[in-house]
N, C-alpha and C positions, 0 to 999 in steps of 0.2 A: 907346206904354209906355215908361218910362224906361230908357235903357242903363244898365249897370252900369258903375262904377269898378273898376279893379283896385286891389287893397290887399294890402300885406306886413303880417304881424304878428310878434311873438315873435322879433324880432332878424333878420327875414327868412327865419325858418325855416318859416314858414306863407304859404302864398298865399290870396287870397281874392277876392270880389267884394262890391261895396257899392252897394246902392240907397238913394236919398233923402237927404235932408238931414243934415250931418253933425251938425246941432245938435240933431236929434230923438232921441226915446227911441230906444234901438237894441236889436234882437232879434238874437240870433246863431243863425243856422242851420247845421244840420249834416246832412250827406249820408249816404246808405247806402254799404255796401261796394261797392267798385269804381267807384264814381259820384264826383262832384265838387262843387264850388261851383256850377256851372252847373244842377244838378239842380233849383234854385229860380229859374230863368231866367223861367218863366212865372207862378209863384204871388208872388213877392216884389214885382213891380211893382203887383199888385192890391193887396197889403196895404198897402204905401206910399201908394198914391192915397187908399184908404178910412179908413186908420187915423192917417195923418200920422206914420208911423213911419220908421225906417231899418233897414233889414235887412243885416247883414252875413253873408255866407256863407264858411265856410273850406273849402279842402281838408285833408282830414286828412292826417297824415304818411303819405308813399308813395302818395299819391293826387293827381290833377289835376298842378298845378304847384307843391305843397309839397316839401320835402326829403325824400329817403329815409333809412333808416336800416338798418344791418347787424344781421342776426339777425330774430327774427320779430316780428310785430305782435299783441300782446295786446290784448284789448278795453279793458282798464283804462289801458293806456299812453295811448289816446285821451282820457281824462279831463284829461291834462296839456295837450292840444290846447286843449281848451274852456276851461280855466282860463288857460291863457297868453293867449289870445285875449280872454277877458273882462278880464283885467288890463290888457292893453296898450289896450283901448279905455275903460278906467277904470270897468268896470261890476262895483260891489260885488256888487251882485244883478241877476240876469240873466233875461229870457224867453227860452226856448229854443224854435225851430221845427226839429222834427228828423224825419228819415225813416229807418226801418230801422234798420240799424247805428247811425245818429246817435241814434236814439231810445233804444237799449240804452245808450249813453253816458250820455244826458241822465238815465235812470233811475238809473244807478251813483252820479253825482254828486249828484242831487236827494236820494239816500238816505243818502250819506256826509258831504255838506256842504250841509244843508238852508238854511243862513244865504245861501247864494250864489245860491240858485235862486229866483225870483219866481213864474214860471208855466211851464207845459210843453205846448206844441201839439205832438203827435206824431202821424205820418202812417204807419200801416200797420206799427207797431212798439211792443212793449212788453216790458220785460224784457230777457232775452239769452238766446242758445243756451246750451243746458246738457249737462252728460254726467252721468249716474248714477254713484254712486260706484263700482259694480261694473264699469262702462266705462272707469274711470280710466287704467288700466295700457294697455289697448288704444288710447286716444286719446293717450297719451304716445308709444307706439309710433309711431304714425302720424306725429305731428308730429316726432319725433327722426329716423325714417326720411328724411322730406321735406328735412330740413336737411343731410342727408349727401350729397343729389344735388347735381351741378352745377346752378347757376343757368342757364336757358334764356334766350337773348336775347330782347328785347322783341319782339313781332309787329310785322311791317313790312307795308304794303298799298300797292298802287299809286296809292289815291286815297282822298278821305274817304268817298266812298260805299261802297266796298268795306269800309272799316273799320267804318262803321255796319252794314253787312250782316251782318259776323262778330258783332258785339254782339248783334244780333237774334237769329242762330242759334245762339249760344252762350251766351245769358244763362241764368242760374239761375233766374230768373222771366220769364214771357213779357213781351215789351217791341215795340213796333213801331218802325218806322224815324223816323218823326215825333217819337215820343216820346224815343228813344234820341239823336237828332242833336246837341242842346245838349252832353250831356255827354260824347259821344265826341268832339267837336271840341275841347273844352277840354282833353281828354285826348291830344292828338296833338302831336307833334314833326315839324315839317316839313323834309324833307332836301332837299340839292342838286339831286338828280335828279327831284324832284317827287314822290317817294314819302312816305307818311307813317308814322310809328312810334309805338307806344304809349308814353306816359310813365310809366304806372302800373309800380310795383315789383311784379316777379315773385313776391316774398316773400309778397306778399299771398295769393297762392294756396295757399300752405302751410297745412296742417292745423294748427289750435291746438294745441300741447301739452298744456295744460292749458286746462279750463274751470271755470267755477262749476257747481255741483250745483244742480239744480231746487230744493232746500230754501233754499239760499243766496238765490238769486233772489227766491224768494217772500218771504222773510224782509226782505230789502231793499226791495222794492216795498211790503211792509207799514208801512215806516217813512216814506215819502214825504209830506211835509206840505204842498206847493205843489199849487194846482190844478192838473188835468191834463185836457186835451181829448184824446182818442183819436179820430182820423179813421182809419175802416178802409175799404179798399177791397172790393166785393161779390167781386170775383175776386183778392182779396189774398192774403197769407200767413198772416192769423189766422184769421178767420172762426170757424167751430164747432170749432176745435183743442181738446183738452182742455187742454192746457198754456196756450192763450191764455186761456181760461175761467176757469182757476185764477189766471192773473196780473190778469186785469180785477178779480176777486173780492176780492183784498187792497188794492186801492188804493182808500181810502176817498173821496179827493178826485176821483175820475175822471167824469167825462162822455163818454159815448160816442156817436158818430155813425157809420153805415155808408151809405157813398155809392156810386154805381156807378163802377165803374173797377176797375183792378187794382192791382198793388203802387206802381207809380209814378203814382198817380192825380193826384198834384199836379203832374206834369209832362206829363200827356195833355192835348191841347188841348181835347177834348170834356169832361174833368171837371173842371180846375183851376179854373174859376169856381165851381162847388158847394163845392169844398175852402176856397177864399177866404171864401165866404159863411159856412161853418160857423165859420171862425175868427174872422171879424168879428162874427158874432152871439153868440159866446162873450166875446169881449174888449170888444165896444161898450160895455156898461155902466159897466165899469170907465175906458173911455177917454173917455166921454162922447158917443160918436159915436151919432147917431140914425139 
């Protein structure tokens, strides 16, 4: 499989990885919360080979090797990362390959700026985390209290294996060491004594002071015009949840595929080939791939 090239975008503010020929049609890949561009390490080469495209995966602000910002990270702020990267790559209209939080960002941009989005290939993510109106004050309370506490130093580990084990043990969704290793490695800073330290901005762990309401997210999803492929893991975060079913029901352009695997099925060695196959089958008629 092809090795990725490091890339800097948005005046150096965003880091990323690029697979494929620079002259090929470019897809922009967006990772999930606390992950980074290496989330697409196993999927991107398969798509590049089969579809003849280029895949550029960015590290969202505060993640991986991209710059940090002071203050909290709102979901809609990442829309600027998407748009800045697309502008820098000369993409007036872009196909998005997006996982989890990246899928949420993709949905927001597709709803607000439909003229910028060609197609959406979403992996175990649709819509966004929401807060009912009645819980807004409590959500704000959590966010404000978090920002008033001192920011802890980034976790430090004796070696990469220990850092990977910490991610496996502390992950919000289940993940094994083989699956987690690429994203953990990209997220480490190597120190002079042989130890490693996480690059991730600790502010990413703060609760969001404000979230969209369920009604707002459904209304935005209902305006999406671009074709949408939603690939869900059988053991992922969507499944039979009522909110996920409601989200799927309002996207008129949606094609759904449920495949074996967990939330990170696009990175799982045993699941990634099926994920690539689903995307290729969905894209192939337009791309002229037989």
